[in-house]
N, C-alpha and C positions, 0 to 999 in steps of 0.2 A: 727373521722379524716382518709382520705382514706391512703393506703401506698403507697409510691415514686414509679412513674413507671419504670420499667425496662431501662436502653440505648440499644438502640439495637448496638450489636458488627458486623459491615460488616466484610461480607465473605472477606477473606484474596483473596489478589491477587496472579495471577500466574505472579512470577519473569521473565519466561522467555518467556512471552509473550510482555511485554515492550522491550528486547532486539531484539526479534525476526523482530518486526515491525521495529528498528532503522536501522537496517542490510539489509532490503529489503530480509527477509528469504524466502524462497519459491522455485517455479520453475523457473530456468531462461529462461530471452526471453528478447527482444529489450523492449525500452522504448518507450512509445508515440512518444516522438521528436524522436526520432531514426526510428521506421515506418513513419513518415509523411515526415522526410527528405527524407528515401530513394523512396518512393511514388511521392514525386517531384522529386527525380532523373529519376527516371523511366520514369514519362511524359514527362520532355525535352529530355530526350532521343529518346522516342518515336516520340514526334514530328519532330527530328532534322533527324531523318531516314528518314522523308518523303519527 
């Protein structure tokens, strides 16, 4: 009879990664939505000035 296979224990997860993702940690910058709105406003302004 074969010996039973060993169960693989998953590598423990870093608890700080989940927290960082939830609060959008990292470099501060404008969101994609804010950038789109700023571009749209700049386009309207340049068209209005002409």
